[in-house]
CHARMM internal coordinates of N, CA and C (Angstrom, degrees):
IC EDIT
DIST 1 N 1 CA 1.4507
DIST 1 CA 1 C 1.5319
ANGL 1 N 1 CA 1 C 111.44
DIST 1 C 2 N 1.2876
ANGL 1 CA 1 C 2 N 116.06
DIHE 1 N 1 CA 1 C 2 N -21.02
DIST 2 N 2 CA 1.4729
ANGL 1 C 2 N 2 CA 117.91
DIHE 1 CA 1 C 2 N 2 CA 179.96
DIST 2 CA 2 C 1.4955
ANGL 2 N 2 CA 2 C 110.79
DIHE 1 C 2 N 2 CA 2 C -58.78
DIST 2 C 3 N 1.3749
ANGL 2 CA 2 C 3 N 116.12
DIHE 2 N 2 CA 2 C 3 N 137.33
DIST 3 N 3 CA 1.4371
ANGL 2 C 3 N 3 CA 118.93
DIHE 2 CA 2 C 3 N 3 CA 179.04
DIST 3 CA 3 C 1.5259
ANGL 3 N 3 CA 3 C 113.52
DIHE 2 C 3 N 3 CA 3 C 85.14
DIST 3 C 4 N 1.3013
ANGL 3 CA 3 C 4 N 117.14
DIHE 3 N 3 CA 3 C 4 N -5.03
DIST 4 N 4 CA 1.4874
ANGL 3 C 4 N 4 CA 120.64
DIHE 3 CA 3 C 4 N 4 CA 178.62
DIST 4 CA 4 C 1.5207
ANGL 4 N 4 CA 4 C 110.55
DIHE 3 C 4 N 4 CA 4 C -94.63
DIST 4 C 5 N 1.3237
ANGL 4 CA 4 C 5 N 115.64
DIHE 4 N 4 CA 4 C 5 N 156.09
DIST 5 N 5 CA 1.5068
ANGL 4 C 5 N 5 CA 117.33
DIHE 4 CA 4 C 5 N 5 CA 172.97
DIST 5 CA 5 C 1.5158
ANGL 5 N 5 CA 5 C 113.00
DIHE 4 C 5 N 5 CA 5 C -69.79
DIST 5 C 6 N 1.2713
ANGL 5 CA 5 C 6 N 117.11
DIHE 5 N 5 CA 5 C 6 N 155.46
DIST 6 N 6 CA 1.4496
ANGL 5 C 6 N 6 CA 117.99
DIHE 5 CA 5 C 6 N 6 CA 170.88
DIST 6 CA 6 C 1.4773
ANGL 6 N 6 CA 6 C 113.07
DIHE 5 C 6 N 6 CA 6 C -61.18
DIST 6 C 7 N 1.2972
ANGL 6 CA 6 C 7 N 119.39
DIHE 6 N 6 CA 6 C 7 N 157.15
DIST 7 N 7 CA 1.4645
ANGL 6 C 7 N 7 CA 120.82
DIHE 6 CA 6 C 7 N 7 CA 179.15
DIST 7 CA 7 C 1.5079
ANGL 7 N 7 CA 7 C 108.95
DIHE 6 C 7 N 7 CA 7 C -144.05
DIST 7 C 8 N 1.3252
ANGL 7 CA 7 C 8 N 116.44
DIHE 7 N 7 CA 7 C 8 N 167.99
DIST 8 N 8 CA 1.4372
ANGL 7 C 8 N 8 CA 124.41
DIHE 7 CA 7 C 8 N 8 CA 175.79
DIST 8 CA 8 C 1.5200
ANGL 8 N 8 CA 8 C 107.91
DIHE 7 C 8 N 8 CA 8 C -130.10
DIST 8 C 9 N 1.3007
ANGL 8 CA 8 C 9 N 116.30
DIHE 8 N 8 CA 8 C 9 N 145.98
DIST 9 N 9 CA 1.4398
ANGL 8 C 9 N 9 CA 119.69
DIHE 8 CA 8 C 9 N 9 CA 174.14
DIST 9 CA 9 C 1.5222
ANGL 9 N 9 CA 9 C 108.42
DIHE 8 C 9 N 9 CA 9 C -144.08
DIST 9 C 10 N 1.3047
ANGL 9 CA 9 C 10 N 118.63
DIHE 9 N 9 CA 9 C 10 N 165.31
DIST 10 N 10 CA 1.4402
ANGL 9 C 10 N 10 CA 122.93
DIHE 9 CA 9 C 10 N 10 CA -175.99
DIST 10 CA 10 C 1.5138
ANGL 10 N 10 CA 10 C 110.00
DIHE 9 C 10 N 10 CA 10 C -120.47
DIST 10 C 11 N 1.3751
ANGL 10 CA 10 C 11 N 113.17
DIHE 10 N 10 CA 10 C 11 N 150.98
DIST 11 N 11 CA 1.4668
ANGL 10 C 11 N 11 CA 120.02
DIHE 10 CA 10 C 11 N 11 CA 177.37
DIST 11 CA 11 C 1.5080
ANGL 11 N 11 CA 11 C 110.30
DIHE 10 C 11 N 11 CA 11 C -130.51
DIST 11 C 12 N 1.3004
ANGL 11 CA 11 C 12 N 115.00
DIHE 11 N 11 CA 11 C 12 N 157.50
DIST 12 N 12 CA 1.4316
ANGL 11 C 12 N 12 CA 121.11
DIHE 11 CA 11 C 12 N 12 CA 173.94
DIST 12 CA 12 C 1.5211
ANGL 12 N 12 CA 12 C 109.35
DIHE 11 C 12 N 12 CA 12 C -134.94
DIST 12 C 13 N 1.2937
ANGL 12 CA 12 C 13 N 117.34
DIHE 12 N 12 CA 12 C 13 N 119.07
DIST 13 N 13 CA 1.4599
ANGL 12 C 13 N 13 CA 122.00
DIHE 12 CA 12 C 13 N 13 CA -178.27
DIST 13 CA 13 C 1.5160
ANGL 13 N 13 CA 13 C 112.63
DIHE 12 C 13 N 13 CA 13 C 52.81
DIST 13 C 14 N 1.3420
ANGL 13 CA 13 C 14 N 116.89
DIHE 13 N 13 CA 13 C 14 N 38.05
DIST 14 N 14 CA 1.4458
ANGL 13 C 14 N 14 CA 121.60
DIHE 13 CA 13 C 14 N 14 CA 177.40
DIST 14 CA 14 C 1.5301
ANGL 14 N 14 CA 14 C 116.80
DIHE 13 C 14 N 14 CA 14 C 87.24
DIST 14 C 15 N 1.3482
ANGL 14 CA 14 C 15 N 116.99
DIHE 14 N 14 CA 14 C 15 N 0.42
DIST 15 N 15 CA 1.4500
ANGL 14 C 15 N 15 CA 118.27
DIHE 14 CA 14 C 15 N 15 CA 177.92
DIST 15 CA 15 C 1.5213
ANGL 15 N 15 CA 15 C 109.16
DIHE 14 C 15 N 15 CA 15 C -116.02
DIST 15 C 16 N 1.3099
ANGL 15 CA 15 C 16 N 112.95
DIHE 15 N 15 CA 15 C 16 N 140.27
DIST 16 N 16 CA 1.4792
ANGL 15 C 16 N 16 CA 119.32
DIHE 15 CA 15 C 16 N 16 CA -178.94
DIST 16 CA 16 C 1.5620
ANGL 16 N 16 CA 16 C 107.53
DIHE 15 C 16 N 16 CA 16 C -71.51
DIST 16 C 17 N 1.3276
ANGL 16 CA 16 C 17 N 113.66
DIHE 16 N 16 CA 16 C 17 N 135.86
DIST 17 N 17 CA 1.5070
ANGL 16 C 17 N 17 CA 117.95
DIHE 16 CA 16 C 17 N 17 CA 177.81
DIST 17 CA 17 C 1.5347
ANGL 17 N 17 CA 17 C 106.47
DIHE 16 C 17 N 17 CA 17 C -121.47
DIST 17 C 18 N 1.2671
ANGL 17 CA 17 C 18 N 117.40
DIHE 17 N 17 CA 17 C 18 N 132.07
DIST 18 N 18 CA 1.4514
ANGL 17 C 18 N 18 CA 123.50
DIHE 17 CA 17 C 18 N 18 CA 177.00
DIST 18 CA 18 C 1.5114
ANGL 18 N 18 CA 18 C 110.98
DIHE 17 C 18 N 18 CA 18 C 78.33
DIST 18 C 19 N 1.3308
ANGL 18 CA 18 C 19 N 115.98
DIHE 18 N 18 CA 18 C 19 N -171.52
DIST 19 N 19 CA 1.4655
ANGL 18 C 19 N 19 CA 121.13
DIHE 18 CA 18 C 19 N 19 CA -179.45
DIST 19 CA 19 C 1.5232
ANGL 19 N 19 CA 19 C 107.49
DIHE 18 C 19 N 19 CA 19 C -102.76
DIST 19 C 20 N 1.2937
ANGL 19 CA 19 C 20 N 118.26
DIHE 19 N 19 CA 19 C 20 N 162.75
DIST 20 N 20 CA 1.4349
ANGL 19 C 20 N 20 CA 125.11
DIHE 19 CA 19 C 20 N 20 CA 177.96
DIST 20 CA 20 C 1.5465
ANGL 20 N 20 CA 20 C 106.59
DIHE 19 C 20 N 20 CA 20 C -71.71
DIST 20 C 21 N 1.3653
ANGL 20 CA 20 C 21 N 112.98
DIHE 20 N 20 CA 20 C 21 N 152.62
DIST 21 N 21 CA 1.4610
ANGL 20 C 21 N 21 CA 120.31
DIHE 20 CA 20 C 21 N 21 CA 178.81
DIST 21 CA 21 C 1.5445
ANGL 21 N 21 CA 21 C 106.59
DIHE 20 C 21 N 21 CA 21 C -117.32
DIST 21 C 22 N 1.3737
ANGL 21 CA 21 C 22 N 114.29
DIHE 21 N 21 CA 21 C 22 N 122.45
DIST 22 N 22 CA 1.4431
ANGL 21 C 22 N 22 CA 118.77
DIHE 21 CA 21 C 22 N 22 CA 179.67
DIST 22 CA 22 C 1.5376
ANGL 22 N 22 CA 22 C 109.51
DIHE 21 C 22 N 22 CA 22 C -68.26
DIST 22 C 23 N 1.3225
ANGL 22 CA 22 C 23 N 117.12
DIHE 22 N 22 CA 22 C 23 N 145.48
DIST 23 N 23 CA 1.4427
ANGL 22 C 23 N 23 CA 122.76
DIHE 22 CA 22 C 23 N 23 CA 175.52
DIST 23 CA 23 C 1.5619
ANGL 23 N 23 CA 23 C 105.87
DIHE 22 C 23 N 23 CA 23 C -115.12
DIST 23 C 24 N 1.3289
ANGL 23 CA 23 C 24 N 115.00
DIHE 23 N 23 CA 23 C 24 N 105.83
DIST 24 N 24 CA 1.4094
ANGL 23 C 24 N 24 CA 119.83
DIHE 23 CA 23 C 24 N 24 CA -177.68
DIST 24 CA 24 C 1.5613
ANGL 24 N 24 CA 24 C 108.83
DIHE 23 C 24 N 24 CA 24 C -112.24
DIST 24 C 25 N 1.3161
ANGL 24 CA 24 C 25 N 114.84
DIHE 24 N 24 CA 24 C 25 N 136.43
DIST 25 N 25 CA 1.4977
ANGL 24 C 25 N 25 CA 117.50
DIHE 24 CA 24 C 25 N 25 CA -179.70
DIST 25 CA 25 C 1.5129
ANGL 25 N 25 CA 25 C 111.74
DIHE 24 C 25 N 25 CA 25 C -63.21
DIST 25 C 26 N 1.4219
ANGL 25 CA 25 C 26 N 115.46
DIHE 25 N 25 CA 25 C 26 N -40.86
DIST 26 N 26 CA 1.4339
ANGL 25 C 26 N 26 CA 118.18
DIHE 25 CA 25 C 26 N 26 CA -177.21
DIST 26 CA 26 C 1.5028
ANGL 26 N 26 CA 26 C 115.41
DIHE 25 C 26 N 26 CA 26 C -79.59
DIST 26 C 27 N 1.3266
ANGL 26 CA 26 C 27 N 117.50
DIHE 26 N 26 CA 26 C 27 N -0.01
DIST 27 N 27 CA 1.4652
ANGL 26 C 27 N 27 CA 120.95
DIHE 26 CA 26 C 27 N 27 CA -179.02
DIST 27 CA 27 C 1.5102
ANGL 27 N 27 CA 27 C 111.41
DIHE 26 C 27 N 27 CA 27 C -79.71
DIST 27 C 28 N 1.3029
ANGL 27 CA 27 C 28 N 116.36
DIHE 27 N 27 CA 27 C 28 N 143.02
DIST 28 N 28 CA 1.4753
ANGL 27 C 28 N 28 CA 124.60
DIHE 27 CA 27 C 28 N 28 CA 173.87
DIST 28 CA 28 C 1.5231
ANGL 28 N 28 CA 28 C 109.98
DIHE 27 C 28 N 28 CA 28 C -93.84
DIST 28 C 29 N 1.3079
ANGL 28 CA 28 C 29 N 117.87
DIHE 28 N 28 CA 28 C 29 N 1.89
DIST 29 N 29 CA 1.4502
ANGL 28 C 29 N 29 CA 119.55
DIHE 28 CA 28 C 29 N 29 CA 179.71
DIST 29 CA 29 C 1.4785
ANGL 29 N 29 CA 29 C 113.41
DIHE 28 C 29 N 29 CA 29 C -70.26
DIST 29 C 30 N 1.3263
ANGL 29 CA 29 C 30 N 118.26
DIHE 29 N 29 CA 29 C 30 N 135.96
DIST 30 N 30 CA 1.4263
ANGL 29 C 30 N 30 CA 121.39
DIHE 29 CA 29 C 30 N 30 CA 177.94
DIST 30 CA 30 C 1.5852
ANGL 30 N 30 CA 30 C 108.32
DIHE 29 C 30 N 30 CA 30 C -124.92
DIST 30 C 31 N 1.2655
ANGL 30 CA 30 C 31 N 115.23
DIHE 30 N 30 CA 30 C 31 N 135.10
DIST 31 N 31 CA 1.4078
ANGL 30 C 31 N 31 CA 120.65
DIHE 30 CA 30 C 31 N 31 CA 177.56
DIST 31 CA 31 C 1.4835
ANGL 31 N 31 CA 31 C 110.66
DIHE 30 C 31 N 31 CA 31 C -116.85
DIST 31 C 32 N 1.3187
ANGL 31 CA 31 C 32 N 115.21
DIHE 31 N 31 CA 31 C 32 N 117.98
DIST 32 N 32 CA 1.4421
ANGL 31 C 32 N 32 CA 122.48
DIHE 31 CA 31 C 32 N 32 CA -178.50
DIST 32 CA 32 C 1.5378
ANGL 32 N 32 CA 32 C 109.56
DIHE 31 C 32 N 32 CA 32 C -111.35
DIST 32 C 33 N 1.3041
ANGL 32 CA 32 C 33 N 117.50
DIHE 32 N 32 CA 32 C 33 N 148.26
DIST 33 N 33 CA 1.4720
ANGL 32 C 33 N 33 CA 122.69
DIHE 32 CA 32 C 33 N 33 CA 174.62
DIST 33 CA 33 C 1.5054
ANGL 33 N 33 CA 33 C 108.30
DIHE 32 C 33 N 33 CA 33 C -73.81
DIST 33 C 34 N 1.2904
ANGL 33 CA 33 C 34 N 114.31
DIHE 33 N 33 CA 33 C 34 N 129.68
DIST 34 N 34 CA 1.4543
ANGL 33 C 34 N 34 CA 121.53
DIHE 33 CA 33 C 34 N 34 CA 172.19
DIST 34 CA 34 C 1.4851
ANGL 34 N 34 CA 34 C 106.81
DIHE 33 C 34 N 34 CA 34 C -127.51
DIST 34 C 35 N 1.3249
ANGL 34 CA 34 C 35 N 118.78
DIHE 34 N 34 CA 34 C 35 N 117.27
DIST 35 N 35 CA 1.3915
ANGL 34 C 35 N 35 CA 123.72
DIHE 34 CA 34 C 35 N 35 CA 178.52
DIST 35 CA 35 C 1.5287
ANGL 35 N 35 CA 35 C 112.23
DIHE 34 C 35 N 35 CA 35 C -133.62
DIST 35 C 36 N 1.2958
ANGL 35 CA 35 C 36 N 116.99
DIHE 35 N 35 CA 35 C 36 N 129.89
DIST 36 N 36 CA 1.4609
ANGL 35 C 36 N 36 CA 121.51
DIHE 35 CA 35 C 36 N 36 CA 177.13
DIST 36 CA 36 C 1.5092
ANGL 36 N 36 CA 36 C 105.65
DIHE 35 C 36 N 36 CA 36 C -115.47
DIST 36 C 37 N 1.3585
ANGL 36 CA 36 C 37 N 112.11
DIHE 36 N 36 CA 36 C 37 N 96.48
DIST 37 N 37 CA 1.4969
ANGL 36 C 37 N 37 CA 119.13
DIHE 36 CA 36 C 37 N 37 CA -173.64
DIST 37 CA 37 C 1.4878
ANGL 37 N 37 CA 37 C 110.26
DIHE 36 C 37 N 37 CA 37 C -104.93
DIST 37 C 38 N 1.3472
ANGL 37 CA 37 C 38 N 113.72
DIHE 37 N 37 CA 37 C 38 N 133.29
DIST 38 N 38 CA 1.4862
ANGL 37 C 38 N 38 CA 120.66
DIHE 37 CA 37 C 38 N 38 CA 171.66
DIST 38 CA 38 C 1.5248
ANGL 38 N 38 CA 38 C 107.48
DIHE 37 C 38 N 38 CA 38 C -129.77
DIST 38 C 39 N 1.3019
ANGL 38 CA 38 C 39 N 116.63
DIHE 38 N 38 CA 38 C 39 N 104.83
DIST 39 N 39 CA 1.4439
ANGL 38 C 39 N 39 CA 123.74
DIHE 38 CA 38 C 39 N 39 CA -179.82
DIST 39 CA 39 C 1.5332
ANGL 39 N 39 CA 39 C 108.62
DIHE 38 C 39 N 39 CA 39 C 59.88
DIST 39 C 40 N 1.2618
ANGL 39 CA 39 C 40 N 118.94
DIHE 39 N 39 CA 39 C 40 N 38.72
DIST 40 N 40 CA 1.4529
ANGL 39 C 40 N 40 CA 124.78
DIHE 39 CA 39 C 40 N 40 CA 175.54
DIST 40 CA 40 C 1.5231
ANGL 40 N 40 CA 40 C 110.66
DIHE 39 C 40 N 40 CA 40 C -130.28
DIST 40 C 41 N 1.3151
ANGL 40 CA 40 C 41 N 115.52
DIHE 40 N 40 CA 40 C 41 N 163.63
DIST 41 N 41 CA 1.4208
ANGL 40 C 41 N 41 CA 119.50
DIHE 40 CA 40 C 41 N 41 CA 175.52
DIST 41 CA 41 C 1.5196
ANGL 41 N 41 CA 41 C 109.18
DIHE 40 C 41 N 41 CA 41 C -147.62
DIST 41 C 42 N 1.2966
ANGL 41 CA 41 C 42 N 118.05
DIHE 41 N 41 CA 41 C 42 N 161.48
DIST 42 N 42 CA 1.4887
ANGL 41 C 42 N 42 CA 121.26
DIHE 41 CA 41 C 42 N 42 CA 176.21
DIST 42 CA 42 C 1.5218
ANGL 42 N 42 CA 42 C 106.62
DIHE 41 C 42 N 42 CA 42 C -139.90
DIST 42 C 43 N 1.2969
ANGL 42 CA 42 C 43 N 114.45
DIHE 42 N 42 CA 42 C 43 N 157.08
DIST 43 N 43 CA 1.4630
ANGL 42 C 43 N 43 CA 121.22
DIHE 42 CA 42 C 43 N 43 CA -179.52
DIST 43 CA 43 C 1.5049
ANGL 43 N 43 CA 43 C 109.53
DIHE 42 C 43 N 43 CA 43 C -128.78
DIST 43 C 44 N 1.3149
ANGL 43 CA 43 C 44 N 116.38
DIHE 43 N 43 CA 43 C 44 N 133.16
DIST 44 N 44 CA 1.4727
ANGL 43 C 44 N 44 CA 122.74
DIHE 43 CA 43 C 44 N 44 CA 178.64
DIST 44 CA 44 C 1.5245
ANGL 44 N 44 CA 44 C 109.49
DIHE 43 C 44 N 44 CA 44 C -104.77
DIST 44 C 45 N 1.3057
ANGL 44 CA 44 C 45 N 118.81
DIHE 44 N 44 CA 44 C 45 N 136.75
DIST 45 N 45 CA 1.4398
ANGL 44 C 45 N 45 CA 123.23
DIHE 44 CA 44 C 45 N 45 CA 174.94
DIST 45 CA 45 C 1.5491
ANGL 45 N 45 CA 45 C 107.74
DIHE 44 C 45 N 45 CA 45 C -117.35
DIST 45 C 46 N 1.2922
ANGL 45 CA 45 C 46 N 113.70
DIHE 45 N 45 CA 45 C 46 N 109.80
DIST 46 N 46 CA 1.4707
ANGL 45 C 46 N 46 CA 120.23
DIHE 45 CA 45 C 46 N 46 CA 179.81
DIST 46 CA 46 C 1.5277
ANGL 46 N 46 CA 46 C 112.88
DIHE 45 C 46 N 46 CA 46 C -95.57
DIST 46 C 47 N 1.3028
ANGL 46 CA 46 C 47 N 118.55
DIHE 46 N 46 CA 46 C 47 N 7.73
DIST 47 N 47 CA 1.4238
ANGL 46 C 47 N 47 CA 122.58
DIHE 46 CA 46 C 47 N 47 CA 174.70
DIST 47 CA 47 C 1.5672
ANGL 47 N 47 CA 47 C 114.64
DIHE 46 C 47 N 47 CA 47 C 80.64
DIST 47 C 48 N 1.3173
ANGL 47 CA 47 C 48 N 116.33
DIHE 47 N 47 CA 47 C 48 N 25.27
DIST 48 N 48 CA 1.4200
ANGL 47 C 48 N 48 CA 120.58
DIHE 47 CA 47 C 48 N 48 CA -177.95
DIST 48 CA 48 C 1.5541
ANGL 48 N 48 CA 48 C 112.46
DIHE 47 C 48 N 48 CA 48 C -69.54
DIST 48 C 49 N 1.3352
ANGL 48 CA 48 C 49 N 114.73
DIHE 48 N 48 CA 48 C 49 N -34.73
DIST 49 N 49 CA 1.4646
ANGL 48 C 49 N 49 CA 118.87
DIHE 48 CA 48 C 49 N 49 CA -179.78
DIST 49 CA 49 C 1.5647
ANGL 49 N 49 CA 49 C 108.73
DIHE 48 C 49 N 49 CA 49 C -139.00
DIST 49 C 50 N 1.3174
ANGL 49 CA 49 C 50 N 115.37
DIHE 49 N 49 CA 49 C 50 N 77.69
DIST 50 N 50 CA 1.4689
ANGL 49 C 50 N 50 CA 120.37
DIHE 49 CA 49 C 50 N 50 CA -175.91
DIST 50 CA 50 C 1.4977
ANGL 50 N 50 CA 50 C 114.17
DIHE 49 C 50 N 50 CA 50 C -69.19
DIST 50 C 51 N 1.3435
ANGL 50 CA 50 C 51 N 119.48
DIHE 50 N 50 CA 50 C 51 N -18.38
DIST 51 N 51 CA 1.4538
ANGL 50 C 51 N 51 CA 120.33
DIHE 50 CA 50 C 51 N 51 CA 176.39
DIST 51 CA 51 C 1.4936
ANGL 51 N 51 CA 51 C 111.10
DIHE 50 C 51 N 51 CA 51 C -72.63
DIST 51 C 52 N 1.3031
ANGL 51 CA 51 C 52 N 115.29
DIHE 51 N 51 CA 51 C 52 N -42.90
DIST 52 N 52 CA 1.4932
ANGL 51 C 52 N 52 CA 117.99
DIHE 51 CA 51 C 52 N 52 CA -179.49
DIST 52 CA 52 C 1.4981
ANGL 52 N 52 CA 52 C 112.56
DIHE 51 C 52 N 52 CA 52 C -82.47
DIST 52 C 53 N 1.3327
ANGL 52 CA 52 C 53 N 118.31
DIHE 52 N 52 CA 52 C 53 N -30.22
DIST 53 N 53 CA 1.4466
ANGL 52 C 53 N 53 CA 120.94
DIHE 52 CA 52 C 53 N 53 CA -178.62
DIST 53 CA 53 C 1.5474
ANGL 53 N 53 CA 53 C 108.24
DIHE 52 C 53 N 53 CA 53 C -141.07
DIST 53 C 54 N 1.2853
ANGL 53 CA 53 C 54 N 119.37
DIHE 53 N 53 CA 53 C 54 N 86.53
DIST 54 N 54 CA 1.4694
ANGL 53 C 54 N 54 CA 122.96
DIHE 53 CA 53 C 54 N 54 CA -177.95
DIST 54 CA 54 C 1.5047
ANGL 54 N 54 CA 54 C 108.96
DIHE 53 C 54 N 54 CA 54 C -75.96
DIST 54 C 55 N 1.3868
ANGL 54 CA 54 C 55 N 112.76
DIHE 54 N 54 CA 54 C 55 N 156.78
DIST 55 N 55 CA 1.4705
ANGL 54 C 55 N 55 CA 118.60
DIHE 54 CA 54 C 55 N 55 CA 175.52
DIST 55 CA 55 C 1.5343
ANGL 55 N 55 CA 55 C 110.50
DIHE 54 C 55 N 55 CA 55 C -64.21
DIST 55 C 56 N 1.2920
ANGL 55 CA 55 C 56 N 118.55
DIHE 55 N 55 CA 55 C 56 N 146.38
DIST 56 N 56 CA 1.4875
ANGL 55 C 56 N 56 CA 122.97
DIHE 55 CA 55 C 56 N 56 CA 172.96
DIST 56 CA 56 C 1.5037
ANGL 56 N 56 CA 56 C 109.31
DIHE 55 C 56 N 56 CA 56 C -80.05
DIST 56 C 57 N 1.3817
ANGL 56 CA 56 C 57 N 117.08
DIHE 56 N 56 CA 56 C 57 N -31.36
DIST 57 N 57 CA 1.4180
ANGL 56 C 57 N 57 CA 122.83
DIHE 56 CA 56 C 57 N 57 CA -176.98
DIST 57 CA 57 C 1.5439
ANGL 57 N 57 CA 57 C 109.13
DIHE 56 C 57 N 57 CA 57 C -87.71
DIST 57 C 58 N 1.3405
ANGL 57 CA 57 C 58 N 117.99
DIHE 57 N 57 CA 57 C 58 N 125.67
DIST 58 N 58 CA 1.4669
ANGL 57 C 58 N 58 CA 122.28
DIHE 57 CA 57 C 58 N 58 CA 178.68
DIST 58 CA 58 C 1.5257
ANGL 58 N 58 CA 58 C 110.51
DIHE 57 C 58 N 58 CA 58 C -83.27
DIST 58 C 59 N 1.3076
ANGL 58 CA 58 C 59 N 117.21
DIHE 58 N 58 CA 58 C 59 N 95.39
DIST 59 N 59 CA 1.4406
ANGL 58 C 59 N 59 CA 118.94
DIHE 58 CA 58 C 59 N 59 CA -173.27
DIST 59 CA 59 C 1.5094
ANGL 59 N 59 CA 59 C 111.41
DIHE 58 C 59 N 59 CA 59 C -69.65
DIST 59 C 60 N 1.2339
ANGL 59 CA 59 C 60 N 120.55
DIHE 59 N 59 CA 59 C 60 N -22.00
DIST 60 N 60 CA 1.4455
ANGL 59 C 60 N 60 CA 121.99
DIHE 59 CA 59 C 60 N 60 CA 179.38
DIST 60 CA 60 C 1.5555
ANGL 60 N 60 CA 60 C 113.06
DIHE 59 C 60 N 60 CA 60 C -70.08
DIST 60 C 61 N 1.3368
ANGL 60 CA 60 C 61 N 114.60
DIHE 60 N 60 CA 60 C 61 N -22.41
DIST 61 N 61 CA 1.4908
ANGL 60 C 61 N 61 CA 116.38
DIHE 60 CA 60 C 61 N 61 CA 175.62
DIST 61 CA 61 C 1.5118
ANGL 61 N 61 CA 61 C 116.35
DIHE 60 C 61 N 61 CA 61 C -88.63
DIST 61 C 62 N 1.3605
ANGL 61 CA 61 C 62 N 114.23
DIHE 61 N 61 CA 61 C 62 N -2.58
DIST 62 N 62 CA 1.4613
ANGL 61 C 62 N 62 CA 120.25
DIHE 61 CA 61 C 62 N 62 CA -177.17
DIST 62 CA 62 C 1.5483
ANGL 62 N 62 CA 62 C 108.99
DIHE 61 C 62 N 62 CA 62 C -69.77
DIST 62 C 63 N 1.2673
ANGL 62 CA 62 C 63 N 116.85
DIHE 62 N 62 CA 62 C 63 N 127.25
DIST 63 N 63 CA 1.4946
ANGL 62 C 63 N 63 CA 123.64
DIHE 62 CA 62 C 63 N 63 CA 174.23
DIST 63 CA 63 C 1.5494
ANGL 63 N 63 CA 63 C 106.00
DIHE 62 C 63 N 63 CA 63 C -118.12
DIST 63 C 64 N 1.3060
ANGL 63 CA 63 C 64 N 114.21
DIHE 63 N 63 CA 63 C 64 N 108.37
DIST 64 N 64 CA 1.4595
ANGL 63 C 64 N 64 CA 119.21
DIHE 63 CA 63 C 64 N 64 CA 179.08
DIST 64 CA 64 C 1.5103
ANGL 64 N 64 CA 64 C 109.77
DIHE 63 C 64 N 64 CA 64 C -78.76
DIST 64 C 65 N 1.2936
ANGL 64 CA 64 C 65 N 115.19
DIHE 64 N 64 CA 64 C 65 N 136.36
DIST 65 N 65 CA 1.4696
ANGL 64 C 65 N 65 CA 119.28
DIHE 64 CA 64 C 65 N 65 CA 174.16
DIST 65 CA 65 C 1.4998
ANGL 65 N 65 CA 65 C 107.25
DIHE 64 C 65 N 65 CA 65 C -110.83
DIST 65 C 66 N 1.3598
ANGL 65 CA 65 C 66 N 115.57
DIHE 65 N 65 CA 65 C 66 N 168.56
DIST 66 N 66 CA 1.4154
ANGL 65 C 66 N 66 CA 120.75
DIHE 65 CA 65 C 66 N 66 CA -176.65
DIST 66 CA 66 C 1.5682
ANGL 66 N 66 CA 66 C 113.01
DIHE 65 C 66 N 66 CA 66 C -60.99
DIST 66 C 67 N 1.2810
ANGL 66 CA 66 C 67 N 117.59
DIHE 66 N 66 CA 66 C 67 N -21.91
DIST 67 N 67 CA 1.4501
ANGL 66 C 67 N 67 CA 120.41
DIHE 66 CA 66 C 67 N 67 CA -179.21
DIST 67 CA 67 C 1.5138
ANGL 67 N 67 CA 67 C 112.42
DIHE 66 C 67 N 67 CA 67 C -63.46
DIST 67 C 68 N 1.3166
ANGL 67 CA 67 C 68 N 118.68
DIHE 67 N 67 CA 67 C 68 N -25.01
DIST 68 N 68 CA 1.4766
ANGL 67 C 68 N 68 CA 122.37
DIHE 67 CA 67 C 68 N 68 CA 176.22
DIST 68 CA 68 C 1.5549
ANGL 68 N 68 CA 68 C 110.77
DIHE 67 C 68 N 68 CA 68 C -71.57
DIST 68 C 69 N 1.3303
ANGL 68 CA 68 C 69 N 120.27
DIHE 68 N 68 CA 68 C 69 N -17.63
DIST 69 N 69 CA 1.4019
ANGL 68 C 69 N 69 CA 121.90
DIHE 68 CA 68 C 69 N 69 CA -179.54
DIST 69 CA 69 C 1.5337
ANGL 69 N 69 CA 69 C 114.07
DIHE 68 C 69 N 69 CA 69 C -97.04
DIST 69 C 70 N 1.3494
ANGL 69 CA 69 C 70 N 115.31
DIHE 69 N 69 CA 69 C 70 N 6.53
DIST 70 N 70 CA 1.4882
ANGL 69 C 70 N 70 CA 119.74
DIHE 69 CA 69 C 70 N 70 CA 177.41
DIST 70 CA 70 C 1.5168
ANGL 70 N 70 CA 70 C 111.19
DIHE 69 C 70 N 70 CA 70 C -102.73
END
COOR INIT
IC SEED 1 N 1 CA 1 C
IC BUILD
């Protein structure tokens, strides 16, 4: 991972969904949340209190391959 740009990825119930998105300073790409919810809800865990609510996804076991950078 050293020398690579930071990235973001999403999980659902402890499983990674989709590919990682590179976060480049020089990029003009903007990613905005779009959600069309009808009687649904979602919850985000940003790791503010990992003792009370730990992540379901074990980030330390994640092995990124080059396909996530394409």
